[in-house]
C-alpha angles and dihedrals in degrees: 000000000000113000110257115192094165094104088063098053096093098035124097094202141026108209121191132183117192120189114223137186136183112279090226131018122344106280129093138174117234128210116278135213132209113270090000111060115194115013104238122174143152125258119228088262092053099256113145109245137192132201104229097178129007129227089249094055094042090056089057092048093049091051091051093056091075100037127099102211095187095055097028096232141095118284116271096265090058096049108142096034106128127242137155118251119204120219121202124177091354096308134092106248106169144347144217088265094058108030127083116266091018110222089008093057115134088235091060096035091057093063134093089239093061093053102034102035115015099040092043093051086054089053099256134119128194117246112180107317096335136075117230134185113269087219104034092186092063124077121230111275103218093195090057090046091051089052092054093047091046089051094059104026121002088181088072088063093045094051102026136256136204115200093202093159091060098071091300094260105102110086127154118187119216119285088201121041130171144171138173124231133185122210131208093010132187127197117245104199121191136146148196145191137247103228124214108191093180098052113006095164125074120250135181111288089001103084136133089277089065091043099259131127135023111309119195118202141185121235124198122199130160145226123208140191090220137017119187134181112210124203127189119190112189103217093172090057091051092053090044092065088070092219094140135249097294094052092042092052090048094051090048094049091043090056094044090051091054091051095047095046091049093050094044094046137068107296097196097156094171138351091276098030109075110154137178137194111270103200132331121321113257120229105214093178133060103022117233098030122116125199105253120238120256089247093055092048093047090052093050102042101073091056091046091051091048092050092054092046091052090056089056094242095125126071114259111247091029094219112070111198115205129183118231106225110188147350118275119239114265088233095055092113093229101125109193095205098031090218094301128132121254089264092057105036107132122214091210149020136263 
C-alpha cells in the first residue's frame, strides 16, 4: 500500500505500544545498572514493574536496524541518507551512526571538518580551545542549527545530539524515544558454577580473584504477566525544525521504519533476553493511524530521500569523510558511557 502520513499531520505525538513475549520459555533477563542491578519499581496501582530496556539502549538498537555493519553504510533502501564517516590511519573506522555522541563524538570533533566547516555553518568559530559565535550579538537560531545537522546526519536529530563542545548551547532531544517495561513480575532465581577441573580447590595466591578454583554464582531472571515496548515519536518537534514538508515526511518515515524493522526482527537484547512481537502494535495516539508494514516503508523511502536531496537539504555527496587527528585528553569530561553499563550505553545525548 502507498505510505499515507496524512493522519499524522495534526497530531503532536505518535504513541505506540507493542506487546512482547519471550521467544522461548517464560524467563528473560532485564537490563542492569552499576550498583543497582535490575531496575525494579512499583506502578501507581501497586503492580511490581521492571525496566527491561532503557531509553538509552533502545536508541542504540533503533539506530542499528538501518545500518549495514559489514559495509559501514546505511541499508540499500536508505542509500543517499547522509552521515559522517571517520577515517583513522587511512581507513574508515567508524561513523556518526555508530559512535557515541553522534556528530559531537570526539572522533569527529577532532577533525578539520568539524572546526572549519561544521562549526562555521552553525555560526561558530574556534578561538583558542573554545568555539564562539561569529556574531556574538545574535542568539543561536535553532532552526538554522537543525538544518545544518540534518544536512550532514539526520540520524542525530532522530536520536538526539548535544553539541556541548560548541559553546554548550546546541542541544536537540530525541525525536524518537522508546523503552520496554514488564508488568506483574516475579523473580526466577537460579545459579551455576564456573568449574576448574585442574585446580578446583582454593590455594594461597591462586583464588577465584586470579581465576582459579570452582566459583558458584547466583543468576536472577524474571517472568512477567505483560511485556510492552513503548515508542514516542515527537511530530511537533519534527515540524518545529521548519525543514519543510519533504524533510518532515522523510524524518517521520525514517523513524517509523526503524520501529517496524526492530519489531519485526530478532529482538535478542541479551543472551537470556530474546523477545518477539506478540500481536500487532497498538497506536494509542492519534486514533485511526496504523503502523505501516516494513514493505510499504521500504517502497516509500527511496522517493522520500530523493525528494529531500532535490531540495538541496542533504550534503552532496551524502557521506562526509573526516580525518581524526589526535587523541582527546583523558580529562576532557566527555564520558563515552556516562557511567552506564554496557547494556545502557547511549550513542547520543538527550
